[in-house]
C-alpha positions as CSV (number, residue, x, y, z in Angstrom):
1,M,0.7,2.4,-58.9
2,K,4.2,1.1,-58.2
3,L,4.5,3.6,-55.4
4,I,1.5,2.2,-53.6
5,Y,3.0,-1.2,-53.0
6,P,6.0,0.0,-51.0
7,L,3.8,2.3,-49.0
8,L,1.4,-0.5,-48.3
9,L,4.3,-2.8,-47.3
10,L,5.7,-0.1,-45.0
11,F,2.3,0.5,-43.4
12,C,1.8,-3.3,-42.8
13,M,5.2,-3.7,-41.3
14,H,4.6,-0.7,-39.0
15,S,1.2,-2.0,-37.9
16,F,2.5,-5.5,-37.1
17,A,5.5,-4.0,-35.2
18,Q,3.2,-2.3,-32.7
19,E,3.2,-3.7,-29.2
20,L,-0.3,-4.2,-27.8
21,T,-0.9,-2.5,-24.4
22,D,-2.8,-4.3,-21.7
23,V,-5.8,-2.1,-20.8
24,N,-6.8,-4.4,-18.0
25,L,-3.9,-3.4,-15.6
26,A,-6.3,-2.5,-12.9
27,Y,-7.6,-6.1,-12.7
28,K,-4.2,-7.8,-12.5
29,K,-3.1,-9.4,-9.3
30,R,-0.5,-7.3,-7.5
31,T,1.4,-7.4,-4.3
32,L,-0.2,-5.8,-1.3
33,E,2.1,-2.8,-1.3
34,E,1.0,-1.9,-4.8
35,I,-2.7,-2.0,-4.1
36,N,-4.6,1.1,-3.0
37,I,-6.1,-0.6,0.0
38,V,-7.7,2.5,1.7
39,R,-9.6,5.4,0.2
40,I,-9.7,8.7,2.2
41,N,-13.2,10.1,2.2
42,Y,-14.1,13.6,3.3
43,D,-17.5,14.7,4.7
44,S,-19.1,18.1,4.4
45,N,-17.1,19.3,7.5
46,N,-13.8,18.1,5.9
47,Q,-13.5,15.3,8.4
48,E,-11.7,12.2,7.2
49,S,-13.0,8.7,7.1
50,Y,-11.3,5.6,5.7
51,Q,-12.8,3.0,3.4
52,F,-11.0,-0.3,2.8
53,L,-11.2,-1.2,-0.8
54,I,-10.4,-4.9,-0.4
55,D,-12.9,-7.4,0.9
56,A,-12.1,-8.2,4.6
57,K,-11.4,-11.9,3.8
58,Y,-8.8,-11.0,1.1
59,L,-7.4,-8.2,3.1
60,N,-6.9,-10.5,6.1
61,K,-5.1,-13.1,3.9
62,D,-2.8,-10.5,2.3
63,I,-2.0,-8.8,5.6
64,L,-1.1,-12.1,7.2
65,T,1.1,-12.9,4.2
66,F,2.7,-9.5,4.3
67,Y,3.5,-9.5,8.0
68,T,4.6,-13.1,8.4
69,P,8.3,-12.3,8.0
70,I,8.0,-9.8,10.8
71,L,5.7,-11.7,13.2
72,G,6.7,-15.2,12.5
73,T,3.8,-17.5,13.6
74,S,1.9,-14.9,15.7
75,L,-1.6,-14.2,14.4
76,L,-3.1,-10.8,14.0
77,E,-6.1,-9.9,16.2
78,K,-9.2,-8.2,15.0
79,P,-9.4,-5.4,13.8
80,Y,-6.6,-6.4,11.4
81,L,-5.7,-2.9,10.4
82,N,-6.5,0.5,11.8
83,V,-5.6,3.8,10.1
84,V,-4.2,6.6,12.2
85,K,-3.0,10.0,11.2
86,Y,-0.1,11.3,13.3
87,K,2.0,14.4,12.6
88,D,0.6,14.8,9.0
89,N,1.4,11.2,8.1
90,Y,-0.8,8.1,7.8
91,Y,-0.1,4.8,9.5
92,F,-1.6,1.3,9.6
93,I,-1.7,-0.4,13.0
94,A,-1.8,-4.2,13.2
95,K,-1.9,-6.0,16.6
96,T,-1.0,-9.5,17.9
97,K,-1.3,-10.7,21.5
98,E,2.4,-9.9,22.0
99,S,3.2,-6.9,19.8
100,T,1.9,-4.1,17.7
101,I,3.2,-3.1,14.2
102,V,2.9,0.5,13.1
103,S,3.5,0.8,9.3
104,L,3.9,4.0,7.3
105,A,1.2,4.4,4.7
106,H,1.9,6.3,1.4
107,I,-0.6,8.6,-0.1
108,I,-1.4,7.9,-3.7
109,T,-3.3,10.2,-6.0
110,T,-4.6,9.2,-9.4
111,P,-4.9,11.5,-12.4
112,R,-8.4,12.7,-13.1
113,V,-9.6,11.3,-9.8
114,E,-10.0,13.6,-6.8
115,A,-9.7,10.9,-4.2
116,K,-6.6,10.0,-2.2
117,F,-5.6,6.4,-1.5
118,L,-3.3,4.9,1.0
119,V,-0.9,2.0,0.3
120,L,1.1,0.0,2.7
121,G,4.8,0.8,2.7
122,S,7.9,-1.0,3.8
123,N,8.8,1.0,6.9
124,H,7.5,-0.4,10.2
125,C,8.1,-0.1,13.9
126,L,7.6,-3.1,16.1
127,I,6.4,-2.5,19.7
128,P,5.4,-4.7,22.6
129,S,1.6,-4.6,22.9
130,T,1.8,-3.2,26.4
131,S,4.0,-0.2,25.4
132,D,3.3,3.2,24.0
133,L,3.3,3.5,20.2
134,C,6.1,4.9,18.1
135,Y,5.8,5.6,14.4
136,P,8.2,5.0,11.5
137,A,9.8,8.2,10.1
138,D,9.6,9.3,6.5
139,D,13.3,8.7,6.0
140,G,12.9,5.0,6.4
141,L,15.8,4.8,8.9
142,S,14.2,5.7,12.3
143,C,11.1,5.8,14.4
144,L,9.4,9.0,15.6
145,D,9.1,9.3,19.4
146,K,11.5,6.4,19.7
147,Q,11.6,4.6,23.0
148,L,13.8,1.7,24.1
149,H,11.1,-0.9,23.3
150,C,10.6,0.4,19.7
151,A,12.3,-1.6,17.0
152,K,12.6,-0.3,13.4
153,I,12.0,-2.9,10.6
154,N,12.3,-2.4,6.9
155,T,10.6,-5.0,4.6
156,K,11.8,-3.5,1.3
157,K,12.5,-6.2,-1.2
């Protein structure tokens, strides 16, 4: 009987020392670059289509907040984001009246889910709206198909 008390005390101390994990991580507010904002869907012919997972009103607000350091006071035009696949990479394209921002998107896969998601990264190329597009490279240091009018921007925190 005397052995039960120390074991019970040890068990209670162990139980109270456990940290509770938050199972609601999917519902917490996160910054835009941590949110899976686009899902890649495939049809029966293996053609890709893109589904935005954030309501347009919230997506617009987050996109404006995200791009404000780059664009200053310029406002984005509709459509706010387009998804483009170029040289096996995915890019988001946002436009203003004066310029276009091409942002590298990162592919995210989730365990036990067969879907692919795209998140907005921190590598961008800024181009005047009247010029040809150039795209940020994977290395984060340069732009693909770089022309004189293409400026590389990194918004990494």
